[in-house]
N, C-alpha and C positions, 0 to 999 in steps of 0.2 A: 696757881699752877698754869704753866704755859700750854696753850692748845696747838701752837704751831712751832715746828722746828725746821730749820733750814737744811735738812739732811740732803734732800734732792736738789733744791735750789733756794736761793734767797728770795724773799718777797720784799718789794719796795713799797714805800708809803709816801704820801704827801707830807713833807716836813711839818706843815701846820697841824696835821693830825697827830704828830708826835711831839707837839709843843716845841717845835723848832722854827726858827725864822728862815723861811725859804730864800729871802733876798740875801741874807748873809751867806748862806750855803752856796747860792748861785755865784757869789763873788769869789768863791774859793778858786775857781779855775784861773782867774786873773792872777791871784796871789801865787798859786802854784807855778805858773809859767814865769812869773817875774822874779820870785824869790826862792823857789824850791824846785828848780828846773830838772833835777835828777829824779824826782818822784815819777814812777812809771805807772803806779796803780794805787788807788786809795778808796777805802770804804769807811763810811761813818754809819754805824749800826746803833740805832736807838730803840730800846724796848724790843729787841729782836728783829727789827725791820730796817731795811736799808733806807736811810734818809738821804745819803749822797754816795755816789759811786762814779769814779772817773778814771780813765786810762789815758796816758800821755806817752810821748816819745815813740809812737808807733806800736805800742803794746795794747793787748786786749785782755779780756777776762780769763782766757784759757792759758795765758802765758805764765810759765813758772819762773820765778826769780830766785837767785841765790840770796838767801836772807841772812847770811853771815851768822852772827852770834845769837840771833833769834833761835837758832838751833839749840842753844844751851837750855832755853826754857822748855823746849819740846823734850829734851833729854830728861829734865827734871820730872816732867809728867811721867815718863817711862819708868824712872826709878820708883816713883810713888806707886805706879801700877804693879811693878815687880815686887815691892815690899808687901802690898796688899795680897798678892797672889801667893806669897810664901817663897818666892825665888830668892829673895834677900831677907834675912832674918830681921835685921835692924840697921838703920843708918849710923848707929853707934859702933858697928863692927869696924875693926881695924882694916885699913886698906891692904896691908901686907898679908892679912889672912886669905885674901883672894888670890895671892900670887905665891904659893908655898915654894915654888922653884926659885924665887928671887933671893939672891944672897945679899942681904943688906950689910952695909959697911958698919962694923962695930963702933967706929968713931962718929957715927951719925945716929945717936939714940933717939932723936926726935921723930925720926921716920916711923918708928914702931908705934908711936902714940897717935898717928893721924888716922882719922876715921872718915867714912863716907860723908858724914855731916860736915866735916871741915872742907871737903871738896865741893859739896853743894853750896856752902856759904862763902866760899873763897877765903877761908881762914887758915889755910895750910901755908907753911913757909916755903919759900923758894929762893935760890941764890941770884935773883935779879931784882932791880928796882921796880916798884909798882908802876904798871903801865909801860914797862920796857921789856916785856917778855921776848926772848929771841926765838919766836915761833918758827922762823925759817930753819933753825938748827934741827928742831924735831923733824921737820919735813924732809930733811936730807938723810935721816937715819933709816937703816933697814928694819929696825924694830922700835916703833914709836912708843910702845908701852914701856919697854925697858928704859928708854931715854927719860920718859916722864917719871918713872919710879926713881931713877938716879937723881933727878932734879928735886924731887919731893923731900921736904924736911931740912934742906940745907939753909943755914942762916935764918935770920928772923926768928919769930916766935909763934908757936901754935896758938891760934886764936886771933891773931892780928890779920886784918883784911889785906889781901893781895890778889888782884885779879889774875887768873891763870887759865888759859885755854888748854894747856897740857893737862891740868887737873880735870877739866871736863872730859877730855879724851880718856883719861883713866876710868871715869865713870862708865863710858861707853864700853870699854874693854871688860869691866866688871859685869855689866849687864849681859854681855855676850857669854861670859863664863858661867853666869848663873842660870841663864835661860836656854842656852844652846843655840840661840839665834842672834843675828846682828840687830843693832838698834833699829835699822831700817825695816827688817822683817817683823820685829816685835811691834814697832809703831804701826805698820800697815794693818796688822791683825788686831791689836788690842786698843789702838787709839784712833787711827785715821779712818778705818772702815766703819766703826760704829757711828761716827758723826758725819759721814758722807764726804770726807776728804778724799782726794785722789790717791790711789796707791802709788808709792814711789818705786819706779822700776829699778832694776839692778843693772848698772853699766860697768863694764870693765874699765879699769883705769889704764889709759894708753901710756901714761907717764906720770911722774910726780913733780912736774914743774909748776911754776906759778899759775899758768893759764889753766892747768887741769885741777889745781887745788883751790884757787881763789878767783880765777879770771873767767875769760869768755868760754872756756870748755867745761865749766862745772855743770854736771848733769845729775839728775836723780838725787843721790846722797853720796858725797865723796867718801872714799874709804882708804884706810892706810894699807901699806904693803902686805899686812897680814889679814886683811879683809874686814877689820873693824870699822864700822861707820864712824866718821869723825864726830867727836863729842862736842866740839866747841864752835863748829861752823860747818858749811858744806851741804846743807839741806836746801832744796829748792821747793818753793811753795807758790801757789797762786794767791793773789790778794784775798780772794773769796775764802780760800782755805785758811789763810792767816786769821781772818775774821771768825771763822768757825772755831778755831782753837781758842781764841780769846773769849768767844761766847760760851764755850764749854766751861772755862774757868769762872766766868761771870755767874754761871748757874751752879756753882759748887761741885762741878764734876759730873753733874747729871745731864743726860741727853735723852730726850723723849721718854722721860721718867725712868730711865735705866742708869745705874751708876757706871761711869767709865773710869773716873779717877776718884779715889776716896775724898770726901769733903774734908776730912781731918787733915789729909795731906795738903790740900789746897790752902786750908787755914794756916797750917804751919809754914807753907811756902811763902805766904804773903804777909806774915806777921811782922809789923814794923819793928825795927831794931836800930841801934846807933849807926850801923854801917849803911842803912837804907838799901840793904840787899838781902833778899830771902834765899830760897832754894833756887838759885840761878834765875831770879827775877829781880829787876830794879824796882824799888819802892819810893814813893813820893808822897809827902804830906805838905800841902801848901794851901794857904788861905782857907783852912778848914776842909780841904778836899783831899781825899786819898785816891791814889792811882798806883797801879802796878803794871810794869811794862816788860815785854821781851824786846831787847834792843840789839841791833846789829850794825856793823860798819856801813857807812854810806847813807845812813838814815832809814834803814829798815826798822819797822816798829809795829808791835801790837800793844796798844795801850788800853787797859781796862779800868773803867771808873765805876765801881759798883753802886755808889750812891746815886749816880746819874743813869744807871742802867745803860751804859754807853761803852762801845768798843770802837776804836779807831785803828784800822790796819793800813799800813803804808809799805809798799815795796819800792825799792829805790835802786838805781844803778850806782855802782861804787864811784865816789869822788872823794878826794881828800877834803877834810874839814867841811862837811855839809852843814847847812844851817840846822840848828837844834829843832827837832820835831816837836818838842814840848812847847816851844814858842809858837809854832803853828796851831797847836791844839788850844793853847791858852788865849791866843789873840784872835783866832778865826773860828774855831769850832765851839768852844765853850760859850762865847758870847751869843751864839745862835740858840742856846737853850733858853726857853721861857719858863719862868716860875709857874 
């Protein structure tokens, strides 16, 4: 049982005391600047203590960054909390059950079979090629939820993997319908506050253009025209709070000996499967090592490695085609671990 929790602040330790090579970690800054120049903040947490922390590009520990699709993994945690609290009966409930006012096209019977589980595992069909989702179209609609429901179930087959940010947004809308609060409000009270993460303030959306939704004007947690927190992106976090979230998962949803997320939900969320994708978490099994990660555009990442008791959190400025963060972990961080 852990005696220290980083609720108020993280404690750092000499890497040698954590069975890590201080020299290898010290070399990280050179590698970051030369090969991963868009990383703005990074924490390496071993056994609950900070072995390495660094901020670049003029950023500091209190700066919040738009973590893009890392938002999806946070939303997954919120769904698990809502199920445990009885707001949602089961993730095998049909999506359309939550939208009784929606008139489904009789010519699209697949839509009626899709469940929350399909949204969580990205196994719902959509009428676009995998990794070619026209997200900009949803962002131009007055009602994003209706648009996402219209897209849902068209073409493809229920059960086949297809990555969809619109599907994650439906989960946020469902969460709000069930709890009466936005994902932002629910997260602040039921997830962020208990583990010492900063509360996410509410900001009015000045417009719904690229800069407000994805770019330099993203603040707090982006919301759609109807006030739903964006389910698939739009959350801003500090690197230290990203590490807190990863550490919560590494500890089976317990924080300071109190349950925040059910352990059963976390176990289900990160159970390996052929798609290497759990409940809005990416899964990796490589060289006998298991890792699960929250991953966002530009190289934002929270990587958890339970066997190593290790969390690596990285906040990044958006660039096209950033260098793979797993390469950084595999080549620079894992070799610093001593047997």
